[in-house]
All heavy atoms as an XYZ file, in Angstrom:
801
protein
N     -15.878     64.116    -35.890
C     -14.539     63.769    -36.025
C     -13.697     64.437    -34.912
O     -13.867     65.499    -34.580
C     -14.011     64.269    -37.482
C     -14.672     63.465    -38.535
S     -13.221     62.745    -39.325
C     -14.097     62.112    -40.829
N     -12.680     63.822    -34.527
C     -11.728     64.269    -33.547
C     -10.394     64.804    -34.110
O      -9.949     64.264    -35.196
C     -11.405     63.242    -32.497
O     -12.618     62.572    -32.083
C     -10.630     63.807    -31.342
N      -9.817     65.836    -33.659
C      -8.637     66.330    -34.158
C      -7.286     65.618    -33.549
O      -7.386     65.539    -32.310
C      -8.551     67.820    -33.970
C      -9.461     68.698    -34.793
C      -9.333     70.157    -34.506
O      -8.797     70.529    -33.499
N      -9.819     70.931    -35.482
N      -6.506     65.340    -34.299
C      -5.163     64.650    -33.809
C      -3.939     65.203    -34.274
O      -4.000     65.873    -35.414
C      -5.145     63.128    -34.194
C      -6.236     62.325    -33.564
C      -7.493     62.100    -34.321
C      -6.219     61.738    -32.288
C      -8.534     61.315    -33.636
C      -7.248     60.980    -31.637
C      -8.317     60.794    -32.314
O      -9.279     60.037    -31.789
N      -2.795     64.984    -33.634
C      -1.516     65.426    -34.171
C      -0.644     64.204    -34.158
O      -0.497     63.645    -33.039
C      -0.893     66.517    -33.334
C       0.535     66.932    -33.838
C       1.069     68.029    -32.997
O       1.458     67.628    -31.879
O       0.998     69.207    -33.411
N      -0.031     63.937    -35.348
C       0.909     62.775    -35.428
C       2.310     63.416    -35.488
O       2.669     64.137    -36.404
C       0.603     62.049    -36.576
C       1.672     60.880    -37.144
C       1.859     59.896    -35.950
C       1.158     60.280    -38.419
N       3.218     63.103    -34.555
C       4.578     63.443    -34.652
C       5.401     62.369    -35.066
O       5.239     61.215    -34.514
C       5.015     63.947    -33.239
O       4.175     64.856    -32.672
N       6.280     62.512    -36.090
C       7.093     61.529    -36.696
C       8.596     62.054    -36.664
O       8.890     63.092    -37.126
C       6.675     61.126    -38.118
C       7.528     60.066    -38.658
C       5.287     60.623    -38.021
N       9.550     61.136    -36.226
C      10.985     61.519    -36.387
C      11.550     60.354    -37.211
O      11.515     59.255    -36.910
C      11.599     61.436    -34.910
C      13.144     61.854    -35.059
C      10.965     62.417    -34.031
N      12.216     60.721    -38.286
C      12.739     59.968    -39.278
C      14.239     59.942    -39.029
O      14.896     60.874    -38.531
C      12.467     60.379    -40.794
C      11.110     60.398    -41.190
C      10.970     60.931    -42.588
C      10.460     59.051    -41.125
N      14.950     58.729    -39.436
C      16.467     58.729    -39.272
C      17.085     59.827    -40.098
O      16.651     60.219    -41.176
C      16.960     57.344    -39.622
C      16.657     56.990    -41.030
C      16.381     56.258    -38.755
C      17.226     55.698    -41.571
N      18.242     60.334    -39.584
C      18.833     61.463    -40.287
C      19.638     61.057    -41.561
O      19.940     62.024    -42.338
C      19.842     61.989    -39.207
C      20.123     60.867    -38.488
C      18.939     60.035    -38.439
N      19.969     59.859    -41.808
C      20.773     59.476    -42.881
C      19.886     59.366    -44.268
O      20.503     58.984    -45.312
C      21.392     58.168    -42.705
O      20.437     57.152    -42.352
N      18.682     59.672    -44.216
C      17.787     59.505    -45.392
C      18.040     60.655    -46.503
O      18.268     61.777    -46.033
C      16.256     59.657    -45.020
C      15.697     58.421    -44.167
C      14.229     58.802    -44.036
C      15.769     57.172    -45.095
N      18.186     60.306    -47.704
C      18.263     61.214    -48.797
C      16.940     61.987    -48.951
O      15.933     61.598    -48.417
C      18.641     60.554    -50.107
N      16.992     63.167    -49.626
C      15.894     63.903    -49.765
C      14.675     63.234    -50.333
O      13.555     63.279    -49.871
C      16.207     65.101    -50.594
C      15.148     66.215    -50.698
C      14.733     66.951    -49.369
O      15.690     66.981    -48.597
O      13.647     67.275    -49.211
N      14.890     62.420    -51.394
C      13.753     61.668    -52.088
C      13.252     60.614    -51.218
O      12.087     60.301    -51.145
C      14.138     61.126    -53.386
C      15.329     60.246    -53.478
C      16.784     60.916    -53.577
O      16.711     62.222    -53.780
O      17.669     60.290    -53.549
N      14.094     60.022    -50.350
C      13.688     59.039    -49.356
C      12.816     59.564    -48.279
O      11.826     58.950    -47.774
C      14.914     58.245    -48.847
C      15.561     57.426    -49.838
O      15.007     56.995    -50.937
O      16.835     57.249    -49.657
N      13.196     60.759    -47.881
C      12.312     61.494    -46.898
C      10.982     61.774    -47.384
O       9.921     61.437    -46.662
C      12.997     62.823    -46.480
C      14.092     62.768    -45.442
C      14.519     64.182    -44.922
C      14.484     65.239    -45.996
N      14.920     66.403    -45.564
N      10.923     62.226    -48.553
C       9.606     62.584    -49.186
C       8.868     61.285    -49.294
O       7.591     61.261    -49.114
C       9.831     63.257    -50.427
C      10.330     64.678    -50.291
C      10.490     65.349    -51.530
C      11.065     66.839    -51.510
N      11.323     67.379    -52.806
N       9.477     60.270    -49.755
C       8.816     58.961    -49.925
C       8.244     58.412    -48.665
O       7.076     57.964    -48.556
C       9.644     57.929    -50.572
N       8.957     58.486    -47.588
C       8.460     58.106    -46.296
C       7.309     58.936    -45.818
O       6.325     58.460    -45.150
C       9.607     58.070    -45.165
C      10.588     57.083    -45.420
C       9.994     55.665    -45.492
O       9.173     55.180    -44.663
N      10.431     54.823    -46.428
N       7.449     60.219    -46.022
C       6.364     61.140    -45.512
C       5.058     60.781    -46.361
O       3.976     60.838    -45.734
C       6.809     62.668    -45.743
C       5.758     63.739    -45.415
C       5.476     63.553    -43.863
C       6.214     65.021    -45.627
N       5.251     60.506    -47.644
C       3.997     60.085    -48.408
C       3.365     58.942    -47.872
O       2.207     58.728    -47.876
C       4.427     59.975    -49.973
C       4.648     61.315    -50.572
C       3.355     62.183    -50.610
O       2.242     61.696    -50.831
O       3.584     63.404    -50.325
N       4.197     57.926    -47.449
C       3.667     56.668    -46.965
C       2.908     56.902    -45.602
O       1.851     56.379    -45.500
C       4.783     55.662    -46.613
C       5.381     55.015    -47.806
C       6.420     54.080    -47.416
C       7.078     53.336    -48.571
N       8.187     52.415    -48.293
N       3.397     57.863    -44.837
C       2.699     58.181    -43.597
C       1.372     58.894    -43.926
O       0.381     58.547    -43.278
C       3.597     59.062    -42.671
C       2.792     59.535    -41.531
C       4.762     58.272    -42.221
N       1.406     59.791    -44.897
C       0.098     60.571    -45.307
C      -0.809     59.561    -45.853
O      -1.977     59.672    -45.522
C       0.545     61.646    -46.264
C       1.225     62.724    -45.585
C       1.891     63.839    -46.589
C       1.211     64.057    -47.887
N       1.929     65.122    -48.714
N      -0.259     58.673    -46.682
C      -1.248     57.577    -47.284
C      -1.945     56.784    -46.204
O      -3.147     56.412    -46.313
C      -0.554     56.698    -48.267
C      -0.099     57.395    -49.499
C       0.814     56.575    -50.337
O       1.029     55.342    -50.026
O       1.252     57.105    -51.338
N      -1.245     56.442    -45.040
C      -1.765     55.703    -43.951
C      -2.925     56.442    -43.392
O      -3.978     55.893    -43.007
C      -0.726     55.363    -42.870
C       0.254     54.280    -43.120
C       1.294     54.264    -42.015
C      -0.476     52.926    -43.220
N      -2.723     57.761    -43.122
C      -3.807     58.529    -42.508
C      -5.050     58.539    -43.276
O      -6.115     58.277    -42.826
C      -3.235     59.868    -42.210
C      -4.406     60.826    -41.752
C      -2.094     59.900    -41.139
N      -4.730     58.787    -44.648
C      -6.020     58.842    -45.545
C      -6.636     57.508    -45.703
O      -7.830     57.421    -45.683
C      -5.385     59.446    -46.874
C      -6.524     59.352    -47.908
C      -4.935     60.866    -46.671
N      -5.817     56.441    -45.796
C      -6.301     55.050    -46.002
C      -7.317     54.665    -44.950
O      -8.252     54.051    -45.181
C      -5.244     54.056    -46.140
C      -5.757     52.651    -46.320
C      -4.786     51.617    -46.706
N      -3.385     51.862    -46.054
C      -2.613     50.774    -45.842
N      -2.844     49.629    -46.253
N      -1.421     51.097    -45.292
N      -7.126     55.072    -43.660
C      -7.947     54.716    -42.550
C      -9.020     55.674    -42.190
O      -9.665     55.732    -41.201
C      -7.072     54.414    -41.339
C      -6.144     53.231    -41.506
C      -4.887     53.256    -41.538
C      -6.860     52.017    -41.540
C      -4.073     52.175    -41.708
C      -5.970     50.818    -41.714
C      -4.703     50.931    -41.794
N      -9.216     56.637    -43.184
C     -10.258     57.675    -43.017
C     -10.012     59.012    -42.389
O     -10.931     59.702    -42.119
N      -8.690     59.236    -42.313
C      -8.264     60.572    -41.664
C      -8.266     61.579    -42.837
O      -8.084     61.244    -44.033
N      -8.521     62.855    -42.406
C      -8.383     63.982    -43.280
C      -7.296     64.938    -42.861
O      -7.322     65.554    -41.742
C      -9.700     64.674    -43.329
C      -9.693     65.799    -44.268
C     -11.037     66.590    -44.301
O     -12.078     65.935    -44.100
O     -11.049     67.756    -44.433
N      -6.152     65.050    -43.563
C      -5.025     65.804    -43.230
C      -5.380     67.284    -43.346
O      -5.826     67.726    -44.397
C      -3.826     65.439    -43.987
C      -3.379     63.980    -43.810
C      -2.712     66.311    -43.707
C      -2.291     63.488    -44.599
N      -5.081     68.098    -42.241
C      -5.500     69.387    -42.292
C      -4.030     70.341    -42.447
O      -4.200     71.426    -42.934
C      -6.208     69.918    -41.051
O      -5.588     69.530    -39.911
C      -7.650     69.215    -41.022
N      -3.073     69.805    -41.911
C      -1.822     70.579    -41.926
C      -0.601     69.703    -41.697
O      -0.704     68.754    -40.981
C      -1.821     71.659    -40.745
C      -0.636     72.594    -40.862
O      -0.143     72.862    -41.906
N      -0.239     73.201    -39.693
N       0.587     70.058    -42.307
C       1.823     69.317    -42.149
C       2.890     70.353    -41.876
O       3.120     71.304    -42.668
C       2.221     68.508    -43.304
C       1.094     67.444    -43.639
C       3.566     67.801    -43.141
C       1.302     66.600    -44.874
N       3.522     70.131    -40.582
C       4.643     71.013    -40.348
C       6.010     70.240    -40.502
O       6.114     69.199    -39.883
C       4.528     71.493    -38.935
C       3.472     72.514    -38.634
O       3.220     73.302    -39.678
O       3.039     72.578    -37.581
N       6.921     70.719    -41.252
C       8.202     70.085    -41.493
C       9.255     70.979    -40.762
O       9.482     72.102    -41.066
C       8.453     70.104    -42.975
C      10.007     69.535    -43.269
O      10.651     69.151    -42.354
O      10.293     69.431    -44.443
N       9.742     70.480    -39.581
C      10.694     71.042    -38.748
C      12.107     70.765    -39.255
O      13.094     71.443    -38.668
C      10.513     70.694    -37.341
C       9.394     71.299    -36.578
C       8.324     72.009    -37.219
C       9.241     71.493    -35.217
N       7.499     72.339    -36.275
C       8.051     72.176    -35.051
C      10.023     71.117    -34.176
C       7.529     72.494    -33.800
C       9.524     71.401    -32.826
C       8.297     72.076    -32.669
N      12.352     70.034    -40.136
C      13.749     69.682    -40.774
C      14.476     68.895    -39.794
O      14.025     68.235    -38.863
N      15.897     68.887    -39.840
C      16.729     68.073    -39.049
C      16.889     68.790    -37.701
O      17.353     70.000    -37.758
C      17.976     67.886    -39.827
C      18.929     66.781    -39.076
C      20.279     66.712    -39.727
C      20.179     65.619    -40.641
N      21.551     65.344    -41.311
N      16.741     68.051    -36.595
C      16.996     68.633    -35.342
C      17.684     67.687    -34.402
O      17.665     66.383    -34.672
C      15.547     68.937    -34.676
C      14.707     69.853    -35.250
C      15.020     71.280    -35.014
N      14.172     72.197    -35.692
C      13.588     73.111    -35.066
N      13.588     73.322    -33.799
N      12.774     74.003    -35.719
N      18.293     68.142    -33.460
C      19.140     67.347    -32.558
C      18.006     66.629    -31.547
O      17.217     67.289    -31.138
C      20.047     68.201    -31.636
C      20.839     67.365    -30.731
C      21.850     68.247    -30.039
C      22.634     67.388    -29.127
N      23.609     68.041    -28.330
N      18.270     65.462    -31.326
C      17.487     64.580    -30.350
C      17.765     64.941    -28.965
O      18.930     65.304    -28.662
C      17.479     63.115    -30.621
C      17.236     62.628    -32.071
C      17.561     61.179    -32.184
C      15.742     62.832    -32.293
N      16.787     64.809    -28.097
C      17.069     65.022    -26.681
C      18.053     63.999    -26.131
O      18.764     64.266    -25.150
C      15.712     65.011    -25.901
N      17.900     62.682    -26.628
C      18.759     61.734    -26.342
C      19.045     60.762    -27.434
O      18.326     60.816    -28.421
C      18.291     60.864    -25.086
C      16.841     60.337    -25.320
C      16.651     59.179    -25.875
C      15.754     61.104    -25.040
C      15.331     58.628    -26.142
C      14.467     60.640    -25.208
C      14.233     59.375    -25.891
O      12.992     58.942    -26.017
N      20.176     60.072    -27.426
C      20.468     59.150    -28.568
C      19.510     58.067    -28.713
O      19.138     57.284    -27.649
C      21.843     58.619    -28.239
C      22.504     58.089    -29.478
C      23.967     57.647    -29.332
O      24.815     58.588    -29.002
O      24.313     56.507    -29.285
N      18.991     57.802    -29.920
C      18.080     56.631    -30.199
C      18.780     55.829    -31.310
O      18.975     56.326    -32.413
C      16.753     57.159    -30.698
C      16.098     58.081    -29.750
C      15.862     56.065    -30.904
C      14.894     58.839    -30.115
N      18.933     54.502    -30.967
C      19.479     53.664    -32.087
C      20.821     54.188    -32.626
O      20.997     54.129    -33.753
C      18.535     53.309    -33.102
C      17.367     52.528    -32.652
C      16.312     52.315    -33.608
O      16.508     52.506    -34.844
O      15.201     51.898    -33.307
N      21.699     54.821    -31.788
C      22.932     55.445    -32.252
C      22.714     56.690    -33.064
O      23.774     57.076    -33.732
C      23.877     54.483    -32.808
C      24.105     53.291    -31.973
C      25.235     52.333    -32.485
C      25.554     51.231    -31.560
N      26.406     50.322    -32.071
N      21.546     57.228    -33.139
C      21.381     58.413    -33.904
C      21.236     59.676    -32.945
O      20.561     59.567    -31.916
C      20.013     58.409    -34.682
C      20.060     57.334    -35.810
N      20.875     57.504    -36.959
C      19.459     56.205    -35.919
C      20.655     56.447    -37.730
N      19.870     55.497    -37.042
N      21.869     60.780    -33.299
C      21.745     61.943    -32.400
C      20.843     63.010    -33.065
O      20.551     64.037    -32.369
C      23.078     62.447    -32.053
C      24.099     61.532    -31.382
C      25.403     62.022    -31.150
C      26.175     61.094    -30.450
N      27.437     61.569    -30.051
N      20.460     62.919    -34.295
C      19.611     63.792    -34.927
C      18.448     63.030    -35.683
O      18.525     61.884    -35.811
C      20.414     64.672    -35.978
C      21.421     65.532    -35.373
C      22.265     66.159    -36.588
O      22.409     65.648    -37.649
O      22.529     67.409    -36.232
N      17.522     63.788    -36.028
C      16.337     63.236    -36.795
C      15.584     64.292    -37.455
O      15.551     65.442    -37.207
N      14.718     63.853    -38.553
C      13.917     64.770    -39.246
C      12.477     64.752    -38.598
O      12.017     63.605    -38.536
C      13.817     64.392    -40.746
C      15.128     64.585    -41.483
C      15.861     63.533    -41.943
C      15.479     65.907    -41.900
C      17.097     63.709    -42.540
C      16.629     66.008    -42.607
C      17.435     65.028    -42.982
N      12.045     65.941    -38.250
C      10.862     66.071    -37.426
C       9.597     66.366    -38.401
O       9.814     67.339    -39.127
C      10.983     67.110    -36.365
C      11.660     66.605    -35.142
C      12.971     66.435    -35.212
C      11.004     66.330    -33.929
C      13.734     65.936    -34.080
C      11.592     65.880    -32.888
C      13.084     65.722    -32.903
O      13.732     65.324    -31.796
N       8.485     65.805    -38.310
C       7.350     66.097    -39.036
C       6.120     66.052    -38.031
O       6.088     65.190    -37.288
C       6.975     65.206    -40.161
C       8.014     65.198    -41.341
C       9.109     64.301    -41.344
C       7.978     66.258    -42.275
C      10.064     64.384    -42.395
C       8.828     66.271    -43.236
C       9.944     65.371    -43.331
O      10.812     65.459    -44.274
N       5.191     67.099    -38.190
C       3.983     67.140    -37.334
C       2.814     67.189    -38.229
O       2.629     68.059    -39.123
C       4.043     68.297    -36.369
C       5.201     68.271    -35.438
C       6.390     68.844    -35.702
C       4.950     67.565    -34.218
C       7.372     68.671    -34.691
C       6.027     67.457    -33.292
C       7.259     68.003    -33.614
N       2.006     66.220    -38.295
C       0.844     66.009    -39.212
C      -0.463     66.188    -38.384
O      -0.684     65.475    -37.481
C       0.859     64.694    -39.908
C       2.188     64.513    -40.724
C      -0.312     64.661    -40.886
C       2.424     63.170    -41.254
N      -1.243     67.184    -38.659
C      -2.501     67.438    -38.048
C      -3.617     66.754    -38.945
O      -3.633     67.036    -40.123
C      -2.802     68.966    -37.865
C      -1.792     69.546    -36.900
N      -2.270     70.090    -35.699
C      -0.566     69.804    -36.803
C      -1.261     70.608    -35.030
N      -0.190     70.366    -35.732
N      -4.517     66.008    -38.367
C      -5.520     65.415    -39.066
C      -6.830     65.282    -38.349
O      -6.791     65.146    -37.005
C      -5.121     64.091    -39.706
C      -4.746     63.036    -38.686
C      -5.713     61.970    -38.349
C      -3.527     62.827    -38.053
C      -5.362     61.038    -37.416
C      -3.274     61.900    -37.121
C      -4.221     60.925    -36.840
N      -7.907     65.119    -38.902
C      -9.215     64.774    -38.312
C      -9.538     63.334    -38.644
O      -9.485     62.939    -39.780
C     -10.337     65.710    -38.924
C     -10.065     67.179    -38.617
O      -9.469     67.489    -37.603
O     -10.532     67.996    -39.435
N     -10.086     62.636    -37.620
C     -10.318     61.206    -37.819
C     -11.334     60.815    -36.752
O     -11.397     61.397    -35.737
C      -9.088     60.362    -38.008
N     -11.899     59.533    -37.011
C     -12.664     58.909    -35.933
C     -11.696     58.305    -34.882
O     -10.544     58.222    -35.023
C     -13.588     57.813    -36.503
O     -12.876     56.783    -37.091
N     -12.226     57.766    -33.741
C     -11.361     57.561    -32.532
C     -10.563     56.223    -32.862
O      -9.514     56.014    -32.141
C     -12.325     57.251    -31.405
O     -13.296     56.280    -31.619
C     -12.841     58.626    -30.943
N     -10.957     55.272    -33.762
C     -10.203     54.178    -33.960
C      -8.987     54.232    -34.874
O      -8.170     53.371    -34.975
C     -11.143     52.938    -34.296
C     -11.818     53.079    -35.729
C     -13.084     53.857    -35.440
O     -13.587     54.104    -34.292
O     -13.713     54.273    -36.477
N      -8.995     55.380    -35.570
C      -7.846     55.547    -36.565
C      -6.473     55.635    -35.968
O      -5.590     55.101    -36.552
C      -8.222     56.802    -37.449
C      -7.018     57.225    -38.281
C      -9.483     56.492    -38.254
N      -6.312     56.362    -34.865
C      -4.904     56.490    -34.372
C      -4.221     55.086    -34.033
O      -3.037     54.912    -34.259
C      -4.963     57.317    -33.098
C      -6.221     58.087    -33.435
C      -7.131     57.265    -34.155
N      -4.990     54.260    -33.458
C      -4.443     52.763    -33.160
C      -4.046     52.126    -34.458
O      -3.028     51.478    -34.520
C      -5.480     52.093    -32.408
N      -4.892     52.184    -35.495
C      -4.423     51.630    -36.750
C      -3.197     52.173    -37.285
O      -2.260     51.549    -37.925
C      -5.677     51.718    -37.801
C      -6.881     51.050    -37.482
C      -6.610     49.521    -37.625
O      -5.682     49.088    -38.442
O      -7.391     48.856    -37.073
N      -3.090     53.566    -37.307
C      -1.868     54.176    -37.816
C      -0.630     53.789    -37.125
O       0.350     53.487    -37.622
C      -1.982     55.767    -37.876
C      -3.185     56.258    -38.778
C      -0.808     56.302    -38.069
C      -3.580     57.617    -38.672
N      -0.783     53.851    -35.712
C       0.428     53.396    -34.843
C       0.789     51.993    -35.202
O       1.988     51.683    -35.061
C       0.015     53.576    -33.383
C      -0.098     54.971    -33.044
C      -0.338     55.216    -31.510
O      -0.856     54.272    -30.857
O      -0.060     56.319    -30.991
N      -0.219     51.047    -35.330
C       0.284     49.716    -35.583
C       1.036     49.609    -36.832
O       1.968     48.725    -36.956
C      -0.987     48.816    -35.638
O      -1.730     49.058    -36.919
N       0.794     50.442    -37.887
C       1.561     50.384    -39.123
C       2.858     51.170    -38.956
O       3.979     50.677    -39.520
C       0.839     51.019    -40.294
C      -0.525     50.415    -40.573
C      -0.500     48.956    -40.674
N      -1.731     48.256    -41.298
C      -2.879     48.107    -40.610
N      -3.012     48.473    -39.347
N      -3.818     47.483    -41.199
N       2.958     52.264    -38.235
C       4.204     53.068    -38.039
C       5.242     52.244    -37.216
O       6.397     52.395    -37.513
C       3.794     54.407    -37.322
C       3.049     55.268    -38.133
C       2.846     56.664    -37.188
C       3.785     55.809    -39.371
N       4.718     51.423    -36.309
C       5.559     50.639    -35.446
C       6.616     49.700    -36.184
O       7.714     49.484    -35.878
C       4.633     49.725    -34.552
C       5.500     49.031    -33.464
C       4.533     48.318    -32.527
N       3.734     49.223    -31.823
C       2.336     49.248    -31.914
N       1.678     48.519    -32.672
N       1.686     50.223    -31.237
N       6.285     49.232    -37.516
C       7.087     48.357    -38.192
C       7.848     48.994    -39.318
O       8.550     48.351    -40.103
C       6.248     47.137    -38.742
C       4.997     47.697    -39.701
C       5.682     46.333    -37.679
C       4.429     46.567    -40.455
N       7.692     50.344    -39.446
C       8.434     51.089    -40.558
C       9.866     51.406    -40.093
O      10.056     51.977    -39.079
C       7.712     52.373    -40.946
C       6.320     52.056    -41.584
S       5.388     53.597    -41.925
C       6.338     54.320    -43.324
N      10.792     50.871    -40.883
C      12.272     50.889    -40.516
C      12.771     52.391    -40.341
O      13.475     52.672    -39.334
C      13.072     50.265    -41.548
C      12.897     48.700    -41.517
C      13.725     48.123    -40.415
O      14.798     48.500    -40.109
O      13.184     47.068    -39.899
N      12.495     53.331    -41.197
C      13.172     54.626    -41.161
C      12.576     55.533    -40.094
O      13.038     56.603    -39.808
C      12.914     55.249    -42.510
C      12.299     54.215    -43.341
C      11.824     53.133    -42.531
N      11.586     55.071    -39.353
C      10.941     55.896    -38.218
C      11.612     55.592    -36.935
O      11.498     54.508    -36.448
C       9.331     55.722    -38.218
C       8.869     56.212    -39.537
C       8.855     56.398    -37.044
C       7.249     55.978    -39.630
N      12.206     56.626    -36.328
C      12.790     56.476    -35.020
C      11.804     56.576    -33.931
O      11.812     55.733    -33.070
C      13.857     57.653    -34.704
C      15.189     57.537    -35.477
C      16.049     58.776    -35.145
C      15.864     56.302    -35.069
N      10.956     57.501    -34.037
C       9.825     57.737    -32.978
C       8.631     58.203    -33.677
O       8.565     58.971    -34.688
C      10.284     58.614    -31.910
C      11.346     58.123    -30.891
C      10.721     57.029    -29.976
N      11.607     56.645    -29.057
C      12.341     55.645    -29.047
N      12.456     54.909    -30.192
N      13.180     55.246    -28.121
N       7.441     57.895    -33.072
C       6.161     58.553    -33.507
C       5.242     58.671    -32.301
O       5.481     58.006    -31.234
C       5.530     57.627    -34.540
C       5.176     56.259    -33.978
C       3.893     56.036    -33.358
C       6.074     55.240    -34.059
C       3.666     54.805    -32.834
C       5.759     53.983    -33.451
C       4.557     53.829    -32.905
O       4.343     52.566    -32.336
N       4.268     59.491    -32.363
C       3.347     59.757    -31.219
C       2.222     60.356    -31.777
O       2.123     61.371    -32.647
C       3.957     60.665    -30.236
C       2.986     60.984    -29.052
C       2.772     59.731    -28.226
C       3.655     62.090    -28.165
N       0.950     59.806    -31.542
C      -0.359     60.389    -31.885
C      -1.035     60.901    -30.647
O      -1.129     60.151    -29.636
C      -1.250     59.366    -32.662
C      -2.553     59.985    -33.044
C      -0.509     58.778    -33.892
N      -1.440     62.163    -30.667
C      -2.134     62.773    -29.499
C      -3.468     63.401    -30.049
O      -3.519     63.912    -31.072
C      -1.375     63.896    -28.786
C      -0.928     64.963    -29.594
C      -0.101     63.279    -28.218
C      -0.331     66.124    -28.939
N      -4.455     63.425    -29.136
C      -5.625     64.008    -29.474
C      -5.571     65.432    -29.048
O      -5.031     65.812    -27.925
C      -6.845     63.415    -28.700
C      -8.203     63.916    -29.186
C      -9.307     63.294    -28.323
N      -9.141     64.158    -27.076
C      -9.922     63.994    -26.066
N     -10.875     63.250    -26.091
N      -9.778     64.767    -25.068
N      -5.898     66.496    -29.999
C      -5.829     67.811    -29.591
C      -7.154     68.170    -28.868
O      -8.286     67.815    -29.227
C      -5.658     68.623    -30.917
C      -4.406     68.359    -31.626
C      -4.439     69.129    -32.963
C      -3.195     68.727    -30.946
N      -7.071     69.171    -27.911
C      -8.151     69.652    -27.216
C      -9.070     70.497    -28.123
O      -8.541     71.241    -28.963
C      -7.806     70.533    -26.032
C      -7.151     69.662    -24.959
O      -7.500     68.424    -24.849
O      -6.385     70.169    -24.173
N     -10.365     70.371    -27.950
C     -11.217     71.204    -28.651
C     -11.231     72.537    -28.136
O     -11.313     72.707    -26.860
C     -12.633     70.629    -28.708
C     -12.617     69.244    -29.446
C     -14.099     68.648    -29.523
O     -15.047     69.470    -29.441
O     -14.129     67.530    -29.762
N     -11.335     73.645    -29.008
C     -11.261     74.947    -28.469
C     -12.662     75.548    -28.424
O     -13.524     75.323    -29.126
C     -10.341     75.797    -29.315
C      -8.870     75.318    -29.197
C      -7.994     76.106    -30.122
C      -6.576     75.429    -30.021
N      -5.670     76.226    -30.814
């Protein structure tokens, strides 16, 4: 299994329960395609480097997971169509 990090930025206008619901959906995607979540970092609301869809802030989450090599493409294809997600990125972490 390979280690990955999924970075997700949610729109800032979400209520607390909506944020949690969206995070749960993302976690379910990782698990559904065979990933095993090892850590979740919640950075809270941060200012964006540049404006995205008229938003200047976003809620940042970093999800570390182990999975096979085809899982990130499956996750990205599902994240692409989720409305409350401003940006996402999956990267492979280097082995130490």
